[in-house]
N, C-alpha and C positions, 0 to 999 in steps of 0.2 A: 648518434655519432656527433651531431652538432654541425657547426659551420665549417669544420675542417675536413668534411667528407671529400670535397673536391680536391683539396690539397693532398689528401692521402692517395687518391686515385692518380693525381698528377705525378706524385713521387714514384709510385709504382710504375707508371707508364714510362717515365723518363729513365729510371734505373734499369728497367728491362731493355730499353732501346740502347742505352750507352754502356750498360754493364754486361754481366754474364750471370749464368745460373751458378749457385754456390750451395754449400752445405754448412749449416750451423750445427756444430757438434757440442752439445751441452753435457756437463758432467754432473752427477749426483752421487752422494754417498750411498754406498751399497751396504754390505754386510759389515758390521764393526769388528775390529780386531778381537780375537779371543784370547790371544797371548801376545806379549810384546815382540816375539820373534816372528810371528805370522801376521803380517798386516792384513787389514780387512780389504774387501773388494770395493771397486768403484764401477758404477754403471754409466753408460753414455747413451744418448738419444740423438739421432740425426734429424734435422729439419731442413727441407728444401727451401731455398730462398733465392733472391737476386741480390747482387752487390755491385757497387762501383768502387774501384780502389784508386785512390789518388795520393799524391805526395803531400806532406805537410809543408806549409810555408817555411822558408829557411829561418825566418825570424822566430818561429815557434820552436825550432830544434835547439834545445839547450844541453843536449848530451846527458841529461839526467832523467827528466820526466819524459821527454820525447827525444829519442836517439836517431842518429843518421840511419836511414833504412826503414824506420817505422812508417806505416802508411795509415791513411784515413779511409775506412771503408764505410760507405753509406748503404744501409740495409733497410728497405721499406718494411713496415709492420704488416701491411696488407698481405694476407695469406700466410703469414708466419705464425706457426703455432707455438714456438718456443721464445724465450726471452734471453738475449745474450748477456753473459756475466763475465767479469775478469776470470781467466783461467780456462774459459771454453775455447773452442777452436773454430775458425772459419776456413773452410776448404774452398779454394778457387782453382779449378782445373786440377793440376797435380801439386799445387802449392798449398801447404798448411800454414796458417797464420794464427799465432796465439793472441787471444784477446787480452789486452792490457787494461783498457778502460772502455766502458760502454755508457754513453750518454744518450737518453731518449730525447728526441725533439718532440715536445708535447705542449703546444701553445694553449690548449684548452683542457689539459690534464690527460688526454688520450694521445699516446705516442703516434706520430706520423711515420717516423723513421728512427733508426738508431745510428748514431755516430760512433764508430768503433775505432779505437787506437789498436792497431794490430802489429805484430813483430814476428819475424821468422826465427 
């Protein structure tokens, strides 16, 4: 793991303390379409995780890339079996948030947490 093992544990501990349990729902291509009028199927997999949801700074909200109502979700990688990608879903309580952007925080090449731009 390297020198960031303690940082990884700290990220998990703080997000567990200040955040909530969540579900990362990833999507993968399933069966391809056999005809143009019958679309193929898509499969999804749920991964349990923890997340903290915060607002973006007003200076970052430009109405284009980051819109009013978008949130920043911090998700630790420790214990997370899946990798979040744009188009996946983060479920917090009864709210489902679409993942717009996923940036890993990986100072030594191994992600400690993911910064997710999410939108309802």
